[in-house]
C-alpha positions as CSV (number, residue, x, y, z in Angstrom):
1,M,0.0,0.0,0.0
2,E,2.9,2.4,0.8
3,A,4.3,2.0,-2.7
4,S,1.0,2.9,-4.3
5,N,0.6,6.0,-2.1
6,K,4.1,7.1,-3.1
7,L,3.2,6.6,-6.8
8,I,0.0,8.6,-6.4
9,A,2.0,11.4,-4.7
10,E,4.5,11.4,-7.5
11,V,1.8,11.6,-10.1
12,M,0.1,14.4,-8.3
13,D,3.5,16.2,-8.1
14,V,3.9,15.8,-11.9
15,E,0.4,17.0,-12.5
16,Q,0.9,20.0,-10.3
17,A,4.2,20.9,-12.1
18,K,2.5,20.6,-15.4
19,E,-0.3,22.9,-14.2
20,V,2.3,25.5,-13.2
21,L,4.0,25.3,-16.6
22,R,0.6,25.4,-18.4
23,K,-0.3,28.6,-16.5
24,E,3.0,30.1,-17.8
25,G,2.0,29.3,-21.4
26,Y,3.9,26.0,-21.9
27,F,2.4,23.1,-23.8
28,V,2.7,20.1,-21.6
29,D,0.1,17.7,-23.0
30,N,2.8,15.7,-25.0
31,L,5.8,15.1,-22.8
32,W,8.3,12.3,-23.5
33,N,9.9,10.2,-20.8
34,V,12.9,8.0,-20.6
35,A,10.5,5.1,-20.2
36,D,9.3,5.8,-23.8
37,V,12.8,5.1,-25.1
38,K,13.5,2.3,-22.7
39,Q,10.4,0.4,-23.8
40,R,12.0,0.1,-27.3
41,Y,15.7,0.0,-26.4
42,I,17.8,-1.5,-23.7
43,C,19.7,1.5,-22.2
44,D,20.3,3.4,-19.0
45,E,18.5,6.6,-18.0
46,D,21.4,8.9,-19.2
47,T,21.4,7.3,-22.6
48,A,17.6,7.5,-22.8
49,Q,17.8,11.2,-21.9
50,D,20.5,11.8,-24.5
51,I,18.3,10.1,-27.2
52,L,15.3,12.2,-26.2
53,Y,17.4,15.4,-26.2
54,K,18.9,14.7,-29.6
55,S,15.6,13.5,-31.1
56,L,13.5,16.4,-29.9
57,T,16.0,19.3,-30.5
58,N,17.4,18.4,-33.9
59,D,16.8,20.7,-36.9
60,A,14.5,18.3,-38.7
61,T,12.2,17.9,-35.7
62,M,12.1,21.6,-35.1
63,E,11.4,22.3,-38.8
64,Q,8.5,19.8,-38.7
65,I,7.0,21.5,-35.6
66,W,7.2,25.0,-37.2
67,L,5.7,23.6,-40.4
68,S,2.8,22.1,-38.4
69,I,2.3,25.3,-36.4
70,D,2.1,27.2,-39.7
71,I,-0.4,24.7,-41.1
72,F,-2.7,24.7,-38.1
73,S,-2.4,28.5,-37.8
74,E,-3.8,28.8,-41.4
75,D,-6.7,26.7,-40.3
76,L,-7.4,28.6,-37.1
77,Q,-6.5,32.0,-38.6
78,P,-5.0,33.8,-35.6
79,T,-3.7,37.4,-36.2
80,N,0.0,37.6,-37.2
81,N,2.5,39.6,-35.1
């Protein structure tokens, strides 16, 4: 029972942290975790973090995100700065 209470507390902490970030304007509905990498590959936490960092910050990924933002902005038609 103690382990499940700890897990619930950790989930609540994560949700509270996400809420703080959301209030500051960050998008937090699609977060990646080392567990996502480790379910596909056998590696340690540091390697999984490195894979995530390189995957999510490379030029091709960033270009795709900006392209997607442009496409959905056309659909929703916000005012340009």
